[in-house]
A tleap script that builds the chain and sets N, CA, C and O, in Angstrom:
source leaprc.protein.ff14SB
mol = sequence {
  NMET THR ARG THR PHE SER PHE GLU ALA ALA
  HIE GLN LEU PRO TRP HIE PRO GLY ARG CYS
  ARG ARG LEU HIE GLY HIE HIE TYR ARG LEU
  GLU VAL THR VAL GLU GLY PRO VAL GLY PRO
  ASN GLY VAL VAL VAL ASP PHE ALA ASP VAL
  ALA ALA VAL ALA GLU ARG GLU VAL VAL GLY
  PRO PHE ASP HIE SER TYR LEU ASN ASP VAL
  MET GLY ASN PRO THR ALA GLU LEU ILE ALA
  ALA GLU ALA TRP LYS ARG LEU GLU ALA ALA
  GLY LEU ALA VAL VAL ALA LEU ARG LEU TRP
  GLU THR ALA GLU SER CYS VAL GLU LEU LEU
  CALA
}
set mol.1.N position { 27.724 -41.012 -141.906 }
set mol.1.CA position { 26.953 -42.283 -141.871 }
set mol.1.C position { 26.077 -42.150 -140.645 }
set mol.1.O position { 26.359 -41.449 -139.673 }
set mol.2.N position { 24.913 -42.936 -140.790 }
set mol.2.CA position { 23.910 -43.013 -139.746 }
set mol.2.C position { 23.642 -44.264 -139.339 }
set mol.2.O position { 23.421 -45.102 -140.214 }
set mol.3.N position { 23.608 -44.613 -138.095 }
set mol.3.CA position { 23.086 -46.014 -137.673 }
set mol.3.C position { 21.957 -45.650 -136.645 }
set mol.3.O position { 21.937 -44.628 -135.959 }
set mol.4.N position { 20.975 -46.701 -136.652 }
set mol.4.CA position { 19.813 -46.513 -135.860 }
set mol.4.C position { 19.568 -47.684 -134.895 }
set mol.4.O position { 19.732 -48.863 -135.211 }
set mol.5.N position { 19.177 -47.273 -133.741 }
set mol.5.CA position { 18.997 -48.172 -132.518 }
set mol.5.C position { 17.678 -48.057 -132.040 }
set mol.5.O position { 16.944 -47.178 -132.493 }
set mol.6.N position { 17.238 -48.956 -131.052 }
set mol.6.CA position { 16.042 -48.803 -130.424 }
set mol.6.C position { 16.308 -49.363 -128.980 }
set mol.6.O position { 17.176 -50.183 -128.682 }
set mol.7.N position { 15.385 -48.759 -128.124 }
set mol.7.CA position { 15.417 -49.317 -126.685 }
set mol.7.C position { 13.923 -48.989 -126.065 }
set mol.7.O position { 13.191 -48.123 -126.546 }
set mol.8.N position { 13.627 -49.689 -125.092 }
set mol.8.CA position { 12.395 -49.525 -124.353 }
set mol.8.C position { 12.717 -48.919 -122.960 }
set mol.8.O position { 13.579 -49.412 -122.231 }
set mol.9.N position { 11.927 -47.741 -122.598 }
set mol.9.CA position { 12.196 -47.266 -121.294 }
set mol.9.C position { 10.915 -46.589 -120.696 }
set mol.9.O position { 9.972 -46.292 -121.429 }
set mol.10.N position { 10.905 -46.369 -119.446 }
set mol.10.CA position { 9.771 -45.735 -118.820 }
set mol.10.C position { 10.197 -44.421 -118.227 }
set mol.10.O position { 11.386 -44.307 -117.931 }
set mol.11.N position { 9.398 -43.436 -118.019 }
set mol.11.CA position { 9.702 -42.185 -117.341 }
set mol.11.C position { 8.337 -41.576 -116.809 }
set mol.11.O position { 7.245 -42.098 -117.037 }
set mol.12.N position { 8.499 -40.537 -116.150 }
set mol.12.CA position { 7.254 -39.697 -115.964 }
set mol.12.C position { 7.817 -38.220 -115.740 }
set mol.12.O position { 8.967 -37.996 -115.363 }
set mol.13.N position { 6.975 -37.354 -115.985 }
set mol.13.CA position { 7.327 -35.926 -116.029 }
set mol.13.C position { 6.350 -35.120 -114.911 }
set mol.13.O position { 5.309 -34.526 -115.194 }
set mol.14.N position { 6.908 -35.244 -113.664 }
set mol.14.CA position { 5.808 -34.643 -112.506 }
set mol.14.C position { 5.266 -33.354 -112.748 }
set mol.14.O position { 4.176 -33.015 -112.289 }
set mol.15.N position { 6.154 -32.442 -113.622 }
set mol.15.CA position { 5.566 -31.082 -113.804 }
set mol.15.C position { 4.644 -31.021 -114.942 }
set mol.15.O position { 4.063 -29.965 -115.195 }
set mol.16.N position { 4.466 -32.093 -115.657 }
set mol.16.CA position { 3.680 -32.111 -116.885 }
set mol.16.C position { 2.189 -31.938 -116.476 }
set mol.16.O position { 1.813 -32.564 -115.485 }
set mol.17.N position { 1.307 -31.152 -117.138 }
set mol.17.CA position { -0.087 -30.998 -116.691 }
set mol.17.C position { -0.936 -32.074 -117.399 }
set mol.17.O position { -2.145 -32.128 -117.177 }
set mol.18.N position { -0.374 -32.868 -118.185 }
set mol.18.CA position { -1.240 -33.878 -118.761 }
set mol.18.C position { -0.735 -35.393 -118.444 }
set mol.18.O position { -0.139 -35.717 -117.416 }
set mol.19.N position { -1.047 -36.172 -119.408 }
set mol.19.CA position { -0.845 -37.597 -119.069 }
set mol.19.C position { 0.568 -37.981 -118.906 }
set mol.19.O position { 0.836 -39.014 -118.292 }
set mol.20.N position { 1.469 -37.255 -119.390 }
set mol.20.CA position { 2.981 -37.592 -119.234 }
set mol.20.C position { 3.263 -37.360 -117.772 }
set mol.20.O position { 4.375 -37.721 -117.387 }
set mol.21.N position { 2.456 -36.826 -116.904 }
set mol.21.CA position { 2.794 -36.785 -115.488 }
set mol.21.C position { 2.932 -38.130 -114.889 }
set mol.21.O position { 3.700 -38.341 -113.951 }
set mol.22.N position { 2.103 -39.145 -115.493 }
set mol.22.CA position { 1.922 -40.384 -114.930 }
set mol.22.C position { 3.093 -41.281 -115.482 }
set mol.22.O position { 3.643 -41.063 -116.562 }
set mol.23.N position { 3.372 -42.168 -114.750 }
set mol.23.CA position { 4.417 -43.322 -115.270 }
set mol.23.C position { 4.049 -43.871 -116.610 }
set mol.23.O position { 2.894 -44.272 -116.752 }
set mol.24.N position { 4.781 -43.931 -117.488 }
set mol.24.CA position { 4.571 -44.586 -118.952 }
set mol.24.C position { 5.846 -44.746 -119.523 }
set mol.24.O position { 6.887 -44.251 -119.091 }
set mol.25.N position { 5.690 -45.613 -120.723 }
set mol.25.CA position { 6.933 -46.000 -121.377 }
set mol.25.C position { 6.838 -45.676 -122.884 }
set mol.25.O position { 5.831 -45.278 -123.470 }
set mol.26.N position { 8.022 -45.907 -123.396 }
set mol.26.CA position { 8.132 -45.576 -124.938 }
set mol.26.C position { 8.988 -46.606 -125.533 }
set mol.26.O position { 9.825 -47.263 -124.914 }
set mol.27.N position { 8.725 -46.696 -126.748 }
set mol.27.CA position { 9.745 -47.466 -127.595 }
set mol.27.C position { 10.608 -46.426 -128.413 }
set mol.27.O position { 10.222 -46.020 -129.509 }
set mol.28.N position { 11.728 -46.035 -127.868 }
set mol.28.CA position { 12.570 -45.049 -128.391 }
set mol.28.C position { 13.330 -45.549 -129.634 }
set mol.28.O position { 13.755 -46.704 -129.652 }
set mol.29.N position { 13.508 -44.734 -130.646 }
set mol.29.CA position { 14.432 -44.924 -131.712 }
set mol.29.C position { 15.441 -44.038 -131.713 }
set mol.29.O position { 15.104 -42.860 -131.601 }
set mol.30.N position { 16.729 -44.309 -131.822 }
set mol.30.CA position { 17.833 -43.292 -131.849 }
set mol.30.C position { 18.565 -43.415 -133.107 }
set mol.30.O position { 18.983 -44.499 -133.514 }
set mol.31.N position { 18.730 -42.252 -133.755 }
set mol.31.CA position { 19.552 -42.184 -134.914 }
set mol.31.C position { 20.758 -41.456 -134.705 }
set mol.31.O position { 20.704 -40.268 -134.388 }
set mol.32.N position { 21.936 -42.105 -134.865 }
set mol.32.CA position { 23.273 -41.402 -134.605 }
set mol.32.C position { 24.032 -41.191 -135.904 }
set mol.32.O position { 24.324 -42.130 -136.645 }
set mol.33.N position { 24.340 -39.925 -136.153 }
set mol.33.CA position { 25.164 -39.543 -137.446 }
set mol.33.C position { 26.506 -38.977 -137.087 }
set mol.33.O position { 26.756 -37.988 -136.399 }
set mol.34.N position { 27.323 -39.816 -137.700 }
set mol.34.CA position { 28.951 -39.332 -137.490 }
set mol.34.C position { 29.463 -38.920 -138.847 }
set mol.34.O position { 28.912 -39.294 -139.882 }
set mol.35.N position { 30.494 -38.167 -138.825 }
set mol.35.CA position { 31.054 -37.715 -140.074 }
set mol.35.C position { 32.672 -37.770 -139.973 }
set mol.35.O position { 33.275 -37.885 -138.906 }
set mol.36.N position { 33.221 -37.681 -141.124 }
set mol.36.CA position { 34.725 -37.675 -141.185 }
set mol.36.C position { 35.075 -38.079 -142.666 }
set mol.36.O position { 34.273 -38.318 -143.568 }
set mol.37.N position { 36.293 -38.099 -142.710 }
set mol.37.CA position { 36.757 -38.487 -144.186 }
set mol.37.C position { 36.673 -39.863 -144.331 }
set mol.37.O position { 36.801 -40.622 -143.370 }
set mol.38.N position { 36.431 -40.305 -145.659 }
set mol.38.CA position { 36.359 -41.639 -146.085 }
set mol.38.C position { 37.764 -42.338 -146.184 }
set mol.38.O position { 38.583 -42.020 -147.046 }
set mol.39.N position { 38.001 -43.387 -145.168 }
set mol.39.CA position { 39.218 -43.931 -145.182 }
set mol.39.C position { 39.721 -44.883 -146.329 }
set mol.39.O position { 39.102 -45.016 -147.385 }
set mol.40.N position { 40.794 -45.479 -146.058 }
set mol.40.CA position { 41.348 -46.338 -147.210 }
set mol.40.C position { 40.506 -47.546 -147.374 }
set mol.40.O position { 40.544 -48.177 -148.431 }
set mol.41.N position { 39.712 -47.919 -146.337 }
set mol.41.CA position { 38.806 -48.962 -146.600 }
set mol.41.C position { 37.432 -48.532 -147.279 }
set mol.41.O position { 36.513 -49.318 -147.510 }
set mol.42.N position { 37.427 -47.312 -147.534 }
set mol.42.CA position { 36.034 -47.035 -148.255 }
set mol.42.C position { 34.995 -46.542 -147.311 }
set mol.42.O position { 33.904 -46.269 -147.811 }
set mol.43.N position { 35.170 -46.360 -145.864 }
set mol.43.CA position { 34.053 -46.002 -144.994 }
set mol.43.C position { 34.694 -44.879 -144.155 }
set mol.43.O position { 35.896 -44.651 -144.020 }
set mol.44.N position { 33.673 -44.243 -143.633 }
set mol.44.CA position { 34.009 -43.155 -142.631 }
set mol.44.C position { 34.300 -43.710 -141.343 }
set mol.44.O position { 35.307 -43.301 -140.764 }
set mol.45.N position { 33.495 -44.677 -140.744 }
set mol.45.CA position { 33.586 -45.635 -139.659 }
set mol.45.C position { 32.834 -46.758 -139.979 }
set mol.45.O position { 31.916 -46.650 -140.791 }
set mol.46.N position { 33.117 -47.910 -139.412 }
set mol.46.CA position { 32.404 -49.229 -139.483 }
set mol.46.C position { 31.116 -49.113 -138.722 }
set mol.46.O position { 31.055 -48.733 -137.553 }
set mol.47.N position { 30.056 -49.475 -139.484 }
set mol.47.CA position { 28.751 -49.491 -138.777 }
set mol.47.C position { 28.815 -50.197 -137.434 }
set mol.47.O position { 28.166 -49.787 -136.471 }
set mol.48.N position { 29.668 -51.349 -137.375 }
set mol.48.CA position { 29.660 -52.188 -136.203 }
set mol.48.C position { 30.398 -51.363 -135.193 }
set mol.48.O position { 30.013 -51.541 -134.037 }
set mol.49.N position { 31.360 -50.511 -135.362 }
set mol.49.CA position { 32.140 -49.740 -134.393 }
set mol.49.C position { 31.131 -48.639 -133.713 }
set mol.49.O position { 31.126 -48.418 -132.502 }
set mol.50.N position { 30.395 -48.070 -134.526 }
set mol.50.CA position { 29.326 -47.140 -134.059 }
set mol.50.C position { 28.278 -47.929 -133.203 }
set mol.50.O position { 27.886 -47.442 -132.142 }
set mol.51.N position { 27.818 -49.144 -133.647 }
set mol.51.CA position { 26.990 -49.962 -132.812 }
set mol.51.C position { 27.465 -50.320 -131.470 }
set mol.51.O position { 26.774 -50.282 -130.452 }
set mol.52.N position { 28.878 -50.721 -131.557 }
set mol.52.CA position { 29.479 -51.010 -130.193 }
set mol.52.C position { 29.425 -49.901 -129.202 }
set mol.52.O position { 29.024 -50.103 -128.056 }
set mol.53.N position { 29.831 -48.702 -129.631 }
set mol.53.CA position { 29.791 -47.467 -128.748 }
set mol.53.C position { 28.462 -47.271 -128.335 }
set mol.53.O position { 28.252 -47.164 -127.127 }
set mol.54.N position { 27.399 -47.195 -129.239 }
set mol.54.CA position { 26.054 -46.734 -128.896 }
set mol.54.C position { 25.336 -47.726 -127.917 }
set mol.54.O position { 24.563 -47.398 -127.016 }
set mol.55.N position { 25.703 -48.921 -128.232 }
set mol.55.CA position { 25.077 -50.045 -127.350 }
set mol.55.C position { 25.609 -49.993 -125.801 }
set mol.55.O position { 24.906 -50.144 -124.802 }
set mol.56.N position { 27.012 -49.744 -125.838 }
set mol.56.CA position { 27.628 -49.757 -124.452 }
set mol.56.C position { 27.207 -48.416 -123.785 }
set mol.56.O position { 26.887 -48.493 -122.599 }
set mol.57.N position { 27.165 -47.207 -124.383 }
set mol.57.CA position { 27.106 -45.942 -123.657 }
set mol.57.C position { 25.782 -45.427 -123.551 }
set mol.57.O position { 25.560 -44.632 -122.638 }
set mol.58.N position { 24.725 -45.794 -124.449 }
set mol.58.CA position { 23.456 -45.404 -124.388 }
set mol.58.C position { 22.274 -46.510 -124.355 }
set mol.58.O position { 21.438 -46.534 -123.452 }
set mol.59.N position { 22.291 -47.277 -125.263 }
set mol.59.CA position { 21.290 -48.415 -125.504 }
set mol.59.C position { 21.273 -49.250 -124.257 }
set mol.59.O position { 20.249 -49.313 -123.576 }
set mol.60.N position { 22.451 -49.942 -123.911 }
set mol.60.CA position { 22.460 -50.765 -122.788 }
set mol.60.C position { 22.087 -50.007 -121.382 }
set mol.60.O position { 21.261 -50.554 -120.652 }
set mol.61.N position { 22.600 -48.922 -121.035 }
set mol.61.CA position { 22.143 -48.314 -119.940 }
set mol.61.C position { 20.786 -47.889 -119.933 }
set mol.61.O position { 20.210 -48.034 -118.855 }
set mol.62.N position { 20.115 -47.384 -120.899 }
set mol.62.CA position { 18.758 -46.890 -121.016 }
set mol.62.C position { 17.720 -47.851 -121.296 }
set mol.62.O position { 16.557 -47.623 -120.962 }
set mol.63.N position { 18.096 -49.023 -121.950 }
set mol.63.CA position { 17.047 -50.046 -122.238 }
set mol.63.C position { 16.462 -50.644 -120.920 }
set mol.63.O position { 17.166 -50.985 -119.969 }
set mol.64.N position { 15.167 -50.732 -120.958 }
set mol.64.CA position { 14.397 -51.316 -119.905 }
set mol.64.C position { 14.681 -50.670 -118.524 }
set mol.64.O position { 14.708 -51.288 -117.460 }
set mol.65.N position { 14.893 -49.312 -118.694 }
set mol.65.CA position { 15.263 -48.559 -117.396 }
set mol.65.C position { 14.020 -47.599 -117.100 }
set mol.65.O position { 13.181 -47.316 -117.955 }
set mol.66.N position { 14.008 -47.172 -115.890 }
set mol.66.CA position { 13.290 -46.004 -115.401 }
set mol.66.C position { 14.263 -44.742 -115.565 }
set mol.66.O position { 15.227 -44.540 -114.825 }
set mol.67.N position { 13.896 -43.951 -116.595 }
set mol.67.CA position { 14.755 -42.915 -116.863 }
set mol.67.C position { 14.903 -41.750 -115.889 }
set mol.67.O position { 15.818 -40.928 -115.934 }
set mol.68.N position { 13.899 -41.767 -114.995 }
set mol.68.CA position { 14.010 -40.809 -113.850 }
set mol.68.C position { 15.192 -41.169 -112.879 }
set mol.68.O position { 15.628 -40.318 -112.104 }
set mol.69.N position { 15.660 -42.334 -112.929 }
set mol.69.CA position { 16.679 -42.743 -112.126 }
set mol.69.C position { 18.002 -42.346 -112.893 }
set mol.69.O position { 19.064 -42.256 -112.277 }
set mol.70.N position { 17.920 -42.121 -114.188 }
set mol.70.CA position { 19.249 -41.676 -114.912 }
set mol.70.C position { 19.452 -40.234 -114.984 }
set mol.70.O position { 20.555 -39.693 -115.049 }
set mol.71.N position { 18.137 -39.547 -114.967 }
set mol.71.CA position { 18.258 -38.030 -114.949 }
set mol.71.C position { 17.061 -37.430 -114.301 }
set mol.71.O position { 15.967 -37.989 -114.376 }
set mol.72.N position { 17.222 -36.396 -113.717 }
set mol.72.CA position { 16.039 -35.614 -112.872 }
set mol.72.C position { 14.839 -35.397 -113.801 }
set mol.72.O position { 13.715 -35.665 -113.376 }
set mol.73.N position { 15.017 -34.912 -115.086 }
set mol.73.CA position { 13.896 -34.450 -115.883 }
set mol.73.C position { 14.104 -35.155 -117.182 }
set mol.73.O position { 14.785 -34.620 -118.056 }
set mol.74.N position { 13.588 -36.253 -117.346 }
set mol.74.CA position { 14.056 -37.025 -118.601 }
set mol.74.C position { 12.988 -36.870 -119.773 }
set mol.74.O position { 12.280 -37.786 -120.192 }
set mol.75.N position { 12.991 -35.405 -120.283 }
set mol.75.CA position { 12.286 -35.135 -121.437 }
set mol.75.C position { 13.028 -35.713 -122.645 }
set mol.75.O position { 14.135 -36.222 -122.471 }
set mol.76.N position { 12.492 -35.662 -123.821 }
set mol.76.CA position { 13.056 -36.289 -125.059 }
set mol.76.C position { 14.300 -35.393 -125.192 }
set mol.76.O position { 15.383 -35.943 -125.392 }
set mol.77.N position { 14.229 -34.119 -125.099 }
set mol.77.CA position { 15.355 -33.229 -125.458 }
set mol.77.C position { 16.527 -33.411 -124.562 }
set mol.77.O position { 17.662 -33.265 -125.018 }
set mol.78.N position { 16.323 -33.724 -123.302 }
set mol.78.CA position { 17.290 -33.868 -122.321 }
set mol.78.C position { 17.921 -35.479 -122.512 }
set mol.78.O position { 19.122 -35.703 -122.358 }
set mol.79.N position { 17.194 -36.267 -122.772 }
set mol.79.CA position { 17.614 -37.655 -123.190 }
set mol.79.C position { 18.528 -37.610 -124.171 }
set mol.79.O position { 19.609 -38.186 -124.052 }
set mol.80.N position { 18.160 -36.855 -125.350 }
set mol.80.CA position { 18.938 -36.834 -126.524 }
set mol.80.C position { 20.294 -36.149 -126.220 }
set mol.80.O position { 21.320 -36.608 -126.721 }
set mol.81.N position { 20.323 -35.126 -125.462 }
set mol.81.CA position { 21.543 -34.267 -125.114 }
set mol.81.C position { 22.418 -35.216 -124.332 }
set mol.81.O position { 23.626 -35.282 -124.556 }
set mol.82.N position { 21.722 -36.066 -123.274 }
set mol.82.CA position { 22.639 -37.000 -122.633 }
set mol.82.C position { 23.270 -37.980 -123.368 }
set mol.82.O position { 24.407 -38.365 -123.095 }
set mol.83.N position { 22.453 -38.517 -124.505 }
set mol.83.CA position { 22.925 -39.570 -125.398 }
set mol.83.C position { 24.141 -39.012 -126.029 }
set mol.83.O position { 25.224 -39.580 -125.886 }
set mol.84.N position { 23.994 -37.751 -126.833 }
set mol.84.CA position { 25.144 -37.034 -127.389 }
set mol.84.C position { 26.313 -36.974 -126.670 }
set mol.84.O position { 27.396 -37.269 -127.175 }
set mol.85.N position { 26.154 -36.536 -125.280 }
set mol.85.CA position { 27.240 -36.392 -124.415 }
set mol.85.C position { 28.077 -37.541 -124.264 }
set mol.85.O position { 29.307 -37.509 -124.266 }
set mol.86.N position { 27.283 -38.669 -124.117 }
set mol.86.CA position { 28.007 -40.024 -123.866 }
set mol.86.C position { 28.678 -40.561 -125.200 }
set mol.86.O position { 29.743 -41.177 -125.178 }
set mol.87.N position { 28.040 -40.307 -126.261 }
set mol.87.CA position { 28.757 -40.921 -127.327 }
set mol.87.C position { 29.952 -40.172 -127.761 }
set mol.87.O position { 30.964 -40.747 -128.162 }
set mol.88.N position { 29.824 -38.765 -127.675 }
set mol.88.CA position { 30.954 -37.828 -127.876 }
set mol.88.C position { 32.159 -38.242 -127.011 }
set mol.88.O position { 33.295 -38.312 -127.481 }
set mol.89.N position { 31.844 -38.532 -125.643 }
set mol.89.CA position { 32.965 -38.747 -124.752 }
set mol.89.C position { 33.542 -40.120 -124.972 }
set mol.89.O position { 34.655 -40.424 -124.542 }
set mol.90.N position { 32.793 -40.923 -125.629 }
set mol.90.CA position { 33.362 -42.275 -126.000 }
set mol.90.C position { 34.215 -42.047 -127.422 }
set mol.90.O position { 34.844 -42.990 -127.903 }
set mol.91.N position { 34.196 -40.912 -127.974 }
set mol.91.CA position { 35.059 -40.863 -129.173 }
set mol.91.C position { 34.263 -40.845 -130.583 }
set mol.91.O position { 34.851 -40.856 -131.665 }
set mol.92.N position { 32.979 -40.818 -130.455 }
set mol.92.CA position { 32.407 -40.830 -131.715 }
set mol.92.C position { 32.343 -39.291 -132.206 }
set mol.92.O position { 32.140 -38.435 -131.345 }
set mol.93.N position { 32.503 -38.912 -133.526 }
set mol.93.CA position { 32.363 -37.640 -134.038 }
set mol.93.C position { 30.849 -37.310 -134.575 }
set mol.93.O position { 30.547 -37.182 -135.761 }
set mol.94.N position { 30.003 -37.204 -133.508 }
set mol.94.CA position { 28.666 -37.102 -133.633 }
set mol.94.C position { 28.406 -35.766 -134.403 }
set mol.94.O position { 28.966 -34.745 -134.004 }
set mol.95.N position { 27.597 -35.733 -135.470 }
set mol.95.CA position { 27.207 -34.369 -136.011 }
set mol.95.C position { 25.715 -34.206 -135.950 }
set mol.95.O position { 25.221 -33.083 -136.056 }
set mol.96.N position { 24.964 -35.297 -135.780 }
set mol.96.CA position { 23.473 -35.192 -135.679 }
set mol.96.C position { 23.047 -36.505 -134.848 }
set mol.96.O position { 23.643 -37.582 -134.890 }
set mol.97.N position { 21.864 -36.200 -134.062 }
set mol.97.CA position { 21.280 -37.185 -133.321 }
set mol.97.C position { 19.885 -36.914 -133.228 }
set mol.97.O position { 19.451 -35.834 -132.827 }
set mol.98.N position { 19.083 -37.990 -133.634 }
set mol.98.CA position { 17.559 -37.832 -133.660 }
set mol.98.C position { 17.120 -38.821 -132.680 }
set mol.98.O position { 17.628 -39.942 -132.715 }
set mol.99.N position { 16.229 -38.528 -131.806 }
set mol.99.CA position { 15.486 -39.350 -130.774 }
set mol.99.C position { 14.104 -39.333 -130.998 }
set mol.99.O position { 13.496 -38.284 -130.785 }
set mol.100.N position { 13.481 -40.376 -131.415 }
set mol.100.CA position { 12.117 -40.507 -131.534 }
set mol.100.C position { 11.551 -41.124 -130.358 }
set mol.100.O position { 11.958 -42.171 -129.854 }
set mol.101.N position { 10.564 -40.400 -129.940 }
set mol.101.CA position { 9.811 -40.828 -128.666 }
set mol.101.C position { 8.572 -41.601 -128.907 }
set mol.101.O position { 8.177 -42.492 -128.156 }
set mol.102.N position { 7.983 -41.222 -129.980 }
set mol.102.CA position { 6.837 -41.905 -130.590 }
set mol.102.C position { 6.965 -42.010 -132.046 }
set mol.102.O position { 7.982 -41.490 -132.506 }
set mol.103.N position { 6.102 -42.607 -132.936 }
set mol.103.CA position { 6.185 -42.677 -134.283 }
set mol.103.C position { 6.192 -41.256 -134.980 }
set mol.103.O position { 6.791 -40.992 -136.023 }
set mol.104.N position { 5.447 -40.412 -134.247 }
set mol.104.CA position { 5.248 -39.186 -134.806 }
set mol.104.C position { 5.966 -38.007 -134.032 }
set mol.104.O position { 5.637 -36.856 -134.319 }
set mol.105.N position { 6.845 -38.212 -133.153 }
set mol.105.CA position { 7.467 -37.183 -132.519 }
set mol.105.C position { 9.056 -37.481 -132.215 }
set mol.105.O position { 9.463 -38.502 -131.661 }
set mol.106.N position { 9.716 -36.612 -132.591 }
set mol.106.CA position { 11.127 -36.779 -132.355 }
set mol.106.C position { 11.834 -35.449 -131.999 }
set mol.106.O position { 11.298 -34.368 -132.242 }
set mol.107.N position { 13.043 -35.556 -131.422 }
set mol.107.CA position { 14.002 -34.330 -131.259 }
set mol.107.C position { 15.188 -34.628 -132.041 }
set mol.107.O position { 15.695 -35.746 -132.127 }
set mol.108.N position { 15.637 -33.492 -132.649 }
set mol.108.CA position { 16.885 -33.631 -133.463 }
set mol.108.C position { 17.874 -32.685 -132.985 }
set mol.108.O position { 17.529 -31.512 -132.839 }
set mol.109.N position { 19.115 -33.063 -132.710 }
set mol.109.CA position { 20.316 -32.170 -132.306 }
set mol.109.C position { 21.208 -32.267 -133.463 }
set mol.109.O position { 21.416 -33.271 -134.144 }
set mol.110.N position { 21.729 -31.050 -133.605 }
set mol.110.CA position { 22.790 -30.885 -134.800 }
set mol.110.C position { 24.050 -30.202 -134.262 }
set mol.110.O position { 23.985 -29.318 -133.409 }
set mol.111.N position { 25.058 -30.588 -134.724 }
set mol.111.CA position { 26.255 -29.944 -134.344 }
set mol.111.C position { 26.508 -28.540 -134.730 }
set mol.111.O position { 27.555 -27.986 -134.394 }
savepdb mol mol.pdb
quit
């Protein structure tokens, strides 16, 4: 099952030769996919349970933040990896994660 979230955050990539070198922000969209057996209630995991973990571990801490304060090099790839690490540590059986930095650009991580 997959649940989608969004958050706003700013960052800058000092090493980047282009515009991303300057402070700027994104409307990020995060798609979290978990897997497991369908339980007696007919679901793998309740959407609300995934939402509670994702909001607590990723969306809340990242929303309206300066991502350079969270990690040294906040590229989409590294933000996605950090989100996966936090979700997995909180007990979600993550098998795929997609982080959209713009409407046209995303990073996808697979188990």
